[in-house]
PASEVEX-781649 format. One record per atom (N, C-alpha, C): x, y, z. Coordinates in steps of 0.2 Angstrom, whole numbers, plus 5000, padded with zeros to 4 digits. Atoms other than C-alpha are relative to their C-alpha. Example, Ala and Ser with C-alpha at 12.3 -4.5 7.8 and 13.67 -1.06 7.14 Angstrom:
2
500449945000
506249785039
500450065000
499649944999
506849955036
499650055003
This chain:
631
499850064999
493953574799
499749964994
500050045007
493853444785
499149985002
500750025000
492053364784
499949964994
500250075003
491253204777
499350015000
500750014999
489553124774
499949924998
500250064999
488752964775
499350004996
500550035003
487252894765
499849945001
500350085001
486152744763
500050004992
500150005008
486452674744
499349994998
500750005001
484752644745
499450054999
500349964999
483952784749
500450094995
499849945003
484852894736
500250075003
499349954996
485353074743
499549995009
500150044993
484652994760
500450025004
499549994996
485453004775
500349925003
499950084999
484952804777
499950005007
500350034994
483952824793
499249984999
500550035001
482452734795
499550034999
501049985001
480652804790
500250085000
500049934999
481352984788
500550034994
499749985005
481853094774
500450045000
499749925000
483153204778
500550034996
499449965005
484453314770
500649955001
499550014999
486153244767
500250055005
499849974994
487053314784
501049984999
499349995002
489053344783
500449975008
499850024994
489853254798
500650045002
499449975002
491353364805
500250005007
499550034994
492053274819
500249924999
499750085002
493353144818
500049955006
499950054996
493252974827
500749985004
499450004995
494552934841
499949925000
500150074999
494852744840
500349995008
499850004991
494952684859
500649965002
499450034998
496352574859
500450014995
499349995005
498152614850
500249935000
499750065002
498552444844
500550014996
499550025006
500152394837
500249944999
500050075003
500852244830
500549995005
499650054995
501852104838
500850025000
499150005000
503652144844
500150064999
499949915000
503552344844
499950024993
499849995007
503252354825
499350044999
500749954998
501852514822
499749974992
500749995004
500452534810
500450044993
500049945006
500452614792
499250004998
500849985001
498752684786
500049944994
500650045006
497352584777
500449944998
500050084997
497352404773
500850014993
499450025004
499252424761
500449955002
499550054997
500252274761
500550025002
499349984997
501852294772
500549944999
499650064998
503352174776
499950015007
500050034994
503752094792
500050065004
500149954997
504152254799
499750045002
500549964999
502752334797
499850084997
499949955002
503452454784
499549994993
500450015007
502552484766
500649974997
499850045007
503152374751
500250064996
499749935004
504152514739
499749954993
500250065008
503952354723
499849945002
500450055002
502652254725
500249954997
499750075003
503452134713
500349975001
499650044998
504552094721
499949955007
500350024995
503552024736
499349954997
500650045000
501951904735
499949974994
500150045007
501051824721
500249925002
500050065000
501151634717
500649965004
499350054996
503051594724
499850015006
500250014993
502451654740
499649965003
500550065000
500851554739
500249955002
499750085001
501751404736
500450005009
499650024993
502851424754
499549985004
500450014994
501251444762
499649945000
500250055001
500451304753
500049945005
499950064996
501551164762
499850035004
500250004994
501151234780
499549955000
500750034999
499251184776
500349924999
500250095002
499651024768
500449935003
499850044993
500750954783
499450015005
500449974993
499451044796
499549924997
500550045001
498050924785
500249925001
499650034998
499250794784
499949965007
499950024993
499350754802
499350005003
500550015000
497650804804
499449934999
500350055002
496850664794
500349965002
499550054996
498350554799
499749985008
500349994993
497650584817
499449975002
501050005000
495650574813
500149924996
500350075002
495750394804
500649965006
499750055001
497250314812
499850005010
500249974993
496850374833
499549955002
500850065000
495050264832
500449935002
499750065000
496250104829
500450005003
499350014995
497850154840
499650015008
500650014992
496250174856
499949944999
500350045000
495650044852
500549934998
499550045000
497049924848
500549995004
499250024994
498549964860
499650065007
500149984992
497550074873
499449985004
500650045000
496249964873
499350025004
500649984996
494650074874
499549984993
500450005005
493150044866
499950054993
500049965006
492550084848
499950055000
500349974998
491350194854
500250085002
499749944996
492250304865
500650024995
499549985006
493750304853
499750074994
500249975003
492750364840
499750105004
500249974997
491950484852
500650085004
499549954999
493650564858
500450024993
499549975006
494350584842
499550054994
500349945004
492850684836
499950065004
499749984997
493150784850
500650044999
499449975001
494850814847
500150044992
500049965006
494350864828
499450065000
500449934995
493050984836
500250055002
499749914997
494251084847
500350024993
499349995005
495651084832
499550074996
500349945005
494251184821
499850045004
500449954999
493151274833
500650065002
499549974996
494551344842
500450064996
499949955006
494951424826
499950095001
500049944999
494251584831
500150035004
499349994997
495451584844
500450044996
499249985005
496751594831
499850074995
500249965004
495751714820
500150065003
500249954996
495351834834
500850055001
499649984998
497151834839
500750044994
499649985006
497851864822
499750084997
500349955002
496652004817
500150065006
500149944996
496752114833
500850015003
499550004996
498652074840
500749984994
499350035003
500051954830
499850014992
500050005008
499451974812
500049924997
500050045001
499151824801
500849955000
499450025000
500951774799
500449985009
500050024993
501451774818
499649975004
500350064996
500151674823
500349934998
499950075003
500351544811
500649975002
499550045000
502151524815
499849985009
500050034993
501851524834
499549935001
500650065000
500451394832
500249944999
499950065006
501051284820
500649975004
499550084994
502551234833
499649995006
500350034995
501351224846
499849934999
500450065006
500451084832
500749965003
499250055000
502451014832
500049965008
500150004991
502351004850
499649965002
500750044999
500650904850
500449944999
500150065003
501150784838
500749965003
499550044998
503050744846
499649965007
500050044994
502150714863
499649934998
500550065005
500850574851
500549935001
499450055003
502450504845
500449965006
499850014994
503150484861
499549945005
500550034997
501650414868
499949914996
500050055005
501650264854
500649975001
499550054998
503250244856
500449965006
499850024993
503850234875
499449945003
500650054997
502950054882
499750035006
500350004996
502850134897
499250065001
500649955001
501450254891
499449964997
500750045004
500150104884
500249955006
499950064996
499649964894
500249934996
499650095002
500249794894
499649974992
500450015009
500049734874
500049925002
500050075003
500249534880
499449965002
500550035000
498849404880
499450054998
500749965001
497649524872
500250004992
500349995008
497249464854
499450025000
500449985002
495749494844
499549975004
500750014994
494749384855
499650045007
500249974997
494949464869
500150075000
500149945003
494949634862
499150015000
500749995000
493149594858
499549985006
500150034994
492749514873
500050075007
499949954996
493449674882
500649985008
499750054992
494649564893
500750034999
499149965002
496449684887
500150065007
499749974996
497349764901
499850074998
500549945001
496249934902
500850065001
499449954999
497650114900
499850025006
499949984993
497850164916
499850095000
500249925001
496950354921
500750054996
499549955001
498650434919
500450004993
499950015007
499050364902
499650034996
500549965005
497550414895
500050104998
499949924999
497850584903
500450034995
499349955005
499550614894
499749994993
500049985007
498850554877
499450044998
500549935003
497350674878
500250065002
499849924998
498350814884
500550004992
499749975007
499650794869
499550014994
500550005005
498050774857
499850044999
500349945002
497250914862
500350085001
499649945000
498951024865
500149994990
499949985009
498950984843
499550014999
500649965002
497151024842
500150075002
499949914997
497451194850
500750064995
499749985003
498951224839
499750004994
500349985005
497851204825
499650094998
500549934999
496751364830
500450054997
499749965004
498151464824
500249994993
500050015008
498351374808
499350024995
500550015005
496851344800
499750065000
500449935003
495851514800
500650064997
499649945002
497551604795
500249984992
499650035006
498451504781
499750024994
500249975006
497151534768
500050074999
500449925003
496751714771
500950025000
499250005000
498751724773
500250004993
500150025006
498851644756
499850054996
500749955006
497451764748
500450085002
499949954998
498351904755
500550024996
499749995006
499751894742
499950004994
500149965007
498851954728
499850075000
500149945001
498552124723
499250014998
500549985003
496952194725
499750054993
500149965005
497052314712
500049994992
500150025007
497452204697
499649995000
500550035003
496352154684
499749935001
500350045001
496451994685
500149965009
500150024993
496351984706
499449955001
500650064997
494651884707
500249934996
499950065001
495351754695
500649985004
499350024996
497051744705
499749975006
500450054991
495951724721
499549935000
500350064999
494751594713
500449944999
499650075000
496251464708
500350015006
499650004992
497151524724
499549945003
500350044995
495851424734
499849935000
500050065004
495751294721
500749965002
499450044997
497351244724
500250005007
499850004994
497451284741
499649955001
500250054998
496251154744
500149934995
499650065001
497151034732
500550005006
499650024995
498451044745
499849985007
500250034995
497351004758
499849925000
500250095002
496850844748
500549975000
499350055001
498650804745
500249975006
500050004994
498950804763
499749955003
500650044999
497350714766
500249924998
499850065006
497950574751
500549965006
499650044996
499550544760
500149975006
500450034993
498750514778
499749954997
500350045001
497850404771
500249934997
499750075001
499050294763
500749985000
499350024997
500850324766
500049995007
500050044993
500550344784
499949945002
500350054999
499550204784
500449954998
499450055002
500850114775
500449995006
499349994994
502250164789
499649975004
500250054994
501050104802
500049935001
499950065000
500749934797
500649974998
499450025003
502649914790
500450005008
499449984994
503550004807
499650025007
500249984993
502350044820
499550074999
500449944999
501150164828
500550065001
499649954998
502850264834
500350044993
499849975007
503450284815
499650044998
500749975003
501650324810
500050075001
500249944998
501350474821
500850055000
499349965000
503350504820
500150044993
500049985008
503050524801
499750084999
500149955002
501950654803
500250065004
499649934996
503050774818
500550014993
499649985004
504250754805
500050064992
500249975002
503350824792
499650075000
500249924999
502550964801
500750055002
499549964998
504551014806
500250024994
499749975007
505051024788
499550044997
500549945000
503351124783
500250065002
499949924996
503851244797
500750034996
499349985002
505551254791
499850064992
500249965006
504851304773
499750044999
500349924998
503651424780
500550055000
499749964996
504951504788
500650054994
499649975004
506251534773
499550044994
500149955005
505051624763
499750065002
500149944997
504851764778
500050044994
500049955004
505551884765
499749994994
500549985006
504251854750
499450025003
500649994999
502851864761
499650095001
500249944996
501652024762
499550005005
500549994993
500652064777
499650045001
500449955000
499352144782
499950025009
500049984992
499252244800
499349985003
500750034996
497952184813
499850075003
500449954999
496652314816
499650025007
500350014992
496452304835
499549955001
500750074997
495252174845
499250024994
500850005004
493652144833
499550015005
500650034996
492752084848
500050065003
500349964996
492952254857
499750054994
500449955004
492352344841
499250004999
500850035000
490852224841
499850025005
500349984994
490552254859
499950085000
500149935000
490652444857
499350024997
500449995005
489352434844
499349985003
500750064997
488052314854
500050075007
500249974995
488352434869
499750074999
500249965003
488252594859
499349994999
500950025003
486352524851
499849995005
500550004993
485852494867
500050065005
500149924996
486152654877
499750034996
500049955003
485552744862
499249964997
500650055002
483952614861
499350044998
500549975000
482652744864
499950084996
499949975002
483452884856
499650004991
500550005006
482352944839
500550054993
499849975004
483052964822
499850084998
500249945002
481853114820
500050055003
500149954997
482253184832
500550085001
499649925002
482853384834
500649985004
499350014998
484553314844
500349984995
499850035004
484853214827
500650014995
499649985002
486453264819
500049984993
500050025004
486753134807
500249925002
499750084998
487452934806
500850044999
499349985002
489252964810
500649964997
499750045003
490752934801
500750084998
499649975001
492453004797
500250024996
499949995007
493253094782
500249954997
499450055003
494253014769
499849954999
500150065003
494352864760
499949955005
499850054996
495152774774
499550025007
500350024996
494152704789
500250035008
499749984994
494352764808
500649935002
499750095001
494852554807
500750004997
499250025004
496852524804
499849944996
500050065004
496952414790
499550004996
500750005004
495052454783
499850054999
500449945004
494152544770
499550025004
500749994998
492552614773
499649954998
500550045001
491052514772
499350034999
500549985001
489352574764
499450005005
500650014996
487852604775
499549964998
500550045003
486552454773
499450025005
500850014994
484752444781
499849945003
500150074996
485052264787
500150025009
499849994991
484952264807
499950065002
500049944998
484352434808
500250045005
500249984994
484152434826
501050015003
499349984997
486152444827
500250054996
499749925002
486252594817
499950065006
500049954993
485852664834
500650025003
499449994998
487552654839
500350064995
499849965003
488052764824
499750075001
500449945000
486652894829
500250055003
499649944998
487653074832
499450025002
500549984999
486753154842
500250085005
499749954998
487053344851
500550005007
499750024995
487353284866
500849965001
499550054998
488653164862
500850045000
499549964999
489953314861
500649994994
499550015005
491553354852
500649945000
499550074998
492453204858
499649955004
500450034999
491353074859
500449925003
499650064996
491852894871
499549964992
500350065005
491752754858
499549935002
500650044995
490552654870
499350045000
500749965000
489252794867
499849994992
500049985007
489652824846
500549984995
499650055005
490352704833
500050024994
500249985007
490552744815
499649954997
500350055005
489552684802
500449954999
499750045004
490952584794
500049945006
499950054997
491152494811
499549985006
501050035002
489052454813
500249964995
500250055005
489352394797
500449945000
499550094998
490852264802
499449945002
500650044995
489552194815
499749974995
500650025004
488052184803
500449944994
499650025003
489352124791
500149905003
499850064995
489851974803
499349955003
500750025001
487951954805
499749964997
500250045005
487551914790
500349954998
499750075003
488851774786
499849955005
500350064995
488151674801
499749934997
500250065004
487051584790
500149954997
499550035005
488051524777
500449945000
499550064998
489351424786
499649975004
500450044994
488051384800
499749954996
500450045002
487151294786
500749944995
499550065003
488851184780
500149965005
499950044992
488851104801
499849944995
500350045002
487750974792
500649954996
499650055004
488950924778
500749985006
499450014995
490250924792
499949945005
500350044996
489150814802
500049934995
500150065005
489150694788
500849975000
499350025001
490950694785
500549975004
499650034994
491350674803
499749905001
500450104998
490250504804
500349974994
499750035005
491050464787
500849945003
499350014996
492750444795
500149965003
500050044996
492350344808
499649955000
500450065002
490750234803
500149974995
499950055008
491250184785
500649985003
499350054997
492950114794
499649945004
500150054998
491950004803
499649954995
500250065009
490949944787
500549984997
499250045004
492649924780
500149955002
499850064996
493049794792
499749944998
500350095002
491649674787
499849994994
500250025006
492049694769
500549974997
499250025004
493349624756
500350064998
499849955006
494549774753
500549964995
499350015006
495749664739
499750014994
500049975007
495949754723
500649964996
499450055006
496449614712
500549965006
499750014995
497849554721
500350025006
499949974995
498149684732
499650015003
500449984995
497349694748
500250085004
499849944996
497149884756
499749995006
500150024992
497049914775
499350054998
500649975000
495349954780
500150105002
499849934998
496150124787
500250054994
499849995005
496550164768
499550034996
500549995005
494850174763
499950075000
500549945002
494350354766
500750044997
499549965006
495950404754
499650014994
500249995007
494650384739
499650065000
500449925002
493450554743
500750044999
499449955002
495450634743
500049994994
499849995009
495750564724
499350034998
500449975001
493950604721
500250104998
500049924998
494250784727
500850024994
499050025002
496250744719
499650054993
500350005008
495250734701
499550054997
500349925005
493950864700
500450055001
499449945000
495150994706
500550014995
499549995007
496250954691
499650014994
500450005004
494850944680
499550065001
500549935000
493951104688
499850034994
500249955007
494251234674
500149964994
500050045008
494651114659
499349985000
500550025000
492751054663
499350015003
500649975000
491651104674
499750065001
500249945000
491851284674
499750004994
500349985008
491451274654
499249994999
500950055000
489851164659
499650055004
500649954996
489251274672
499950064997
500249945002
489451434663
499549994995
500549975003
488451384650
499150015004
500650004996
487151344663
499750055003
500149934995
487451504674
500150044998
499949935003
487951614663
500750035006
499549984994
489251654679
500850024995
499350005002
491151694672
500249945003
499750064997
491751564685
499849964999
500450064999
490351444682
499350005004
500749994995
489451474697
500450045005
500049954995
489451584711
500249975005
499850024996
490251574727
499449945005
500550045000
488451534735
499749944997
500150075006
487951404719
500349965004
499450075000
489451304722
500049985007
500250024992
489051274742
499349974998
500750055001
487351234738
500049934996
499850055003
487851114725
500649945003
499650054995
489151034738
499449985005
500650064996
487551004750
499549984997
500550055001
486550944739
500449934997
499750065003
487750814731
500049975007
500050044992
488050774751
499449965002
500650014998
486150734753
500049924993
499850065005
486550604738
500549965001
499750004993
487950564749
499949925006
500250034995
487250484763
499349974999
500550025002
485750444755
500249934997
499750045003
486750324746
500149935007
499850024994
487550254762
499649985004
500350044996
486050214770
499749954996
500450055005
485450104754
500449955001
499550054998
486950004755
500249975005
500250024995
487049994771
499749945004
500650045000
485449914772
500349924998
499950035005
485949804758
500749935003
499350044995
487949744768
499749985006
500350044995
486649714784
499849954999
500650045004
485449594776
500549934998
499750045001
486749514768
500649975005
499750044995
487949484783
499649955005
500250034997
486549414792
499749944997
500150065007
486049304776
500449955003
499650035002
487649234776
500549975007
499950034994
487849184795
500650055003
499649964996
489049344801
499750065004
500249954996
488049424813
500450045006
499849984996
489149414826
500750015000
499349995001
490849424818
500050074995
499749935005
491049614813
500650025001
499649985005
492549614812
500549954998
500150065005
492749464800
499850034995
500149955008
492849544781
499549944998
500250045004
491549454771
500349994992
499750035007
492449374755
499650034995
500050005006
491249394742
499550065000
500449924999
490449594748
500650034999
499149955002
491949714740
499850055004
499949934994
492249874752
500050054993
500149955005
492149954734
499450045000
500849944999
490249994736
500350065003
499749964996
490850104750
500250054993
499649955006
491750204733
499550054999
500649945002
489950284728
500050055004
500349944997
489650374743
500850035003
499149994999
491650414746
500350054994
499849945005
491750504729
499550045001
500749935000
489950604731
500250035005
499949964992
490550664749
500750044997
499249955002
492350714740
499750044993
500449945005
491150814726
499950055004
500549964996
490050884738
500750045006
499549994996
491850924748
500450064995
499749965003
492551004734
499750104998
500649965001
491151134730
499950035006
500149974995
490551174746
500550015003
499449974996
492251194755
500350064997
499649955003
493251294742
499650055000
500449955001
491651394738
500050055007
500249974995
491351444756
500650025003
499349995002
493251484758
500150084998
499949965004
493251594745
499450075001
500749944999
491451684749
500350035006
500049954995
491951724767
500750035001
499549974999
493851784764
499650074994
500349925001
492951904751
499450045004
500549984997
491551934760
499950045008
499849994991
492251964778
500350084998
499649925001
492852154783
500750024999
499350004999
494552204779
500349985006
499550014994
495052204797
499849935003
500250064996
494252034800
500149954995
499750065006
494851924785
500049935005
499950084997
495451784797
499449995005
500850054998
493851784807
499549984999
500450065007
493051744792
499949974998
499750085000
494051614789
499849955004
500050044994
493751554806
499349985002
500750015000
491851534803
500049954996
500050085003
492251394791
500249955004
499750054996
493251304804
499649985005
500450024997
492051334816
499449984998
500550055001
490851254807
500149965000
499650075000
491951104805
499949965006
499850034996
492351084821
499249985005
500950034998
490251104826
499849944998
500250075005
489950974814
500349945004
499550074995
491350864825
499549995007
500449994993
490250914842
499449975000
500850015001
488350894835
500349924997
500050105001
489050704827
500249975007
500050044996
489650664844
499150015005
500749994996
487950744853
499349934995
500350025003
486950654839
500049925001
499750064996
487850494845
499849965003
500350024994
487450494860
499350005002
500850004999
485650544859
499849944997
500050075001
485650384848
500049965003
499950074994
486350274859
499449995005
500350004994
485350334873
499349974995
500749985001
483650334863
500149934996
500350045003
483750174854
500349935003
499650084998
484750034865
499750025006
500149994996
484249964880
500349925002
499650044998
485449864889
499749945005
500550024995
484149794902
499749964998
500450085004
483249694888
500349994995
499450055003
484849654878
499850064994
500149975006
484349774864
500450054996
499549945000
485649864855
499850064994
500249945003
485750024849
500250034991
499949995010
485750094829
500949994999
499449984997
487550134834
500249935005
499650054994
488249964843
500549994995
499350025003
489949914842
500049944997
500050045004
489449764833
499450014992
500549975005
488949854817
499349954997
500550035004
487849704810
499549975005
500550024995
486749694825
499550085001
500149925000
486749894825
499350034993
500649985008
485349984812
500650074997
499849965003
486650084804
499850044992
500449995006
485650094789
499550075001
500649964998
484250204799
500350085002
499749964997
485550314807
500250064995
499949995006
486050354788
499450054997
500849975005
484250404782
499950055007
500049934996
484250504798
500550074998
499749975002
485550614793
499950034992
500149975007
484950624774
499450035001
500849944998
483150704782
500450065003
499849944997
484250824794
500350044992
499649955004
485450884778
499550014993
500649985006
483750894766
499950065004
500249944994
483051014781
500650044999
499749925001
484651104781
500350054993
499749965006
485051124762
499150054998
500449955001
483251214762
500050045005
499849934994
483651334777
500650044993
499349985004
485351354765
499650054994
500549965005
484151404750
499750055001
500349964998
483251514757
500550065005
499549964997
484751604766
500450044996
499749995003
485751614751
499650054994
500649955005
484151694740
500050075004
500249934993
484151834756
500750044997
499349945001
486051884753
500350034995
499849955005
486752014745
500750015002
499349995001
488652014739
500350075003
499749944997
489652144747
500050034993
499749975005
490352184730
499650054995
500349955003
488852294724
500150055005
500049944995
488952384741
500550044999
499349955001
490752414738
500150064991
500149955006
490352494720
499550055000
500649935000
488852614724
500650055006
499549974995
490252664739
500550044996
499750015002
491352684728
499850084994
500449955006
490252794713
499750075009
500249964996
489652884730
500450075002
499449974999
491552954733
500150024997
500049985004
491752984717
499750074999
500449945000
490253104716
500050065004
500049944994
490553194732
500850005000
499649995003
492253204726
500150074996
500349975006
491653284710
499650085004
500149934999
490653434719
500350005006
499849954993
491653474734
500850044996
């Protein structure tokens, strides 16, 4: 029978067990996976993480598939999804206020919930892609759901029956809340269409970036450079979608109405779906590796069942692993043992009592245990970006309220208030365009890193810049509020002050754009490279989940602040009063600044402790070469 062995890279010739100097032991038992997973629609697996075609067969000539051409077909899908996402985020608040006659606060919370669900549900999409469907079919199914949701929203804005009566509802009536409120069934229909759209994003968000990165050959000497450029161009496509949403869609809304605006988003999504499907023959696929949640559960159960077992016991055989380069997990290479979370090693603790055909709920391979460790080690990094997403969410809604009180004229051109969030997108576009010609050479001289900065350094730079952005927002809001009170605009919170330009908001917009480029792009690349082979979509879903949690946290903070700072009985407005001039948005921004500083300190600590998997992979390969040479 074939045999193999496993050891901890940190312990040289030891077995990698806590507190024991054990001789290397050869394991002679094959791991039998608990579930015989197959690809969707009857297609089978091939061994390892080799790219396959849509039928699950190995690709003979890789030069005819993948690469930048295939990636560009994928970019279009994400561009349209982001266009719809930002188009809804900036227009839906105004639509609910002006058309559905909902208060600004409840409209903002509803949109925040939509944004949160569309991102947090990405975990579901990532799970389905890694476990059953594969990334291609997950995108194909959910992008169709997304289109159905956009169509439903378009119908709501087009057919008068779906909205309340608009007669005798001028701006003054809106301020007083005297307009006819939307009927419960009308709001139910709108929320249903909105959340169907959010659910559709669940399968697009975690899979598009990973599926695009799958198109590049890991064995190529330029793989790292291609991957680095891919994630920058990928986020550039995201930014272009946002810019179109904040300009063209807003223009369509003003010129032709709400139905045309939302309809343009649906048309763009339909076209992108067609482009995505046209590129099907060019795509490289990675086969799903079975349910990642099942594997995680098996590790946790096995570790608990053997919690009292000792590594020094005479019953101990070794840490369990299968022979050869490939692991027992479909589509995954082996992962070398590490000393993190040693309590999980009990799941791979092979005892004599396990027998020759152990249950996966009692004995797991080292690779399976290391998958769980990696998922746990990754959590602090995306968790630290939740605060950045809180700031981004607050800027999307609160800065629009600020802009309503400011002069948005640019020379003779008057920009709509809902166009203001385009400026972060323009700053992102500019930075990404100049990234390799300016930022990389400058940072390379400072850090000595070949790409200018490591992935975690880029995330850290983004978080630091976000602190500056929200601090400036607090400083300017204090000045804006004092100016409004001084010049008699206290009660006129929807009236623009002609002598105070809205372009002071550009400073906070541009700073948050810089923060977004460094943080989000660095995070996406970090998660793709660090996630286990069979859990790439789950890894990418971490970033979307952080974005979704940021939206929910923003809503929770808003509700707490309104409850804690406002008192209707005493006539005391909250910091987030609908009348921005009687509220204290500046205090709120300072609170976000303090939270961002605390969050940054936690990130620095977490990043300092993190060890990149790249070093572990090199050590594993060296060990395999040594073992092959000695056999």
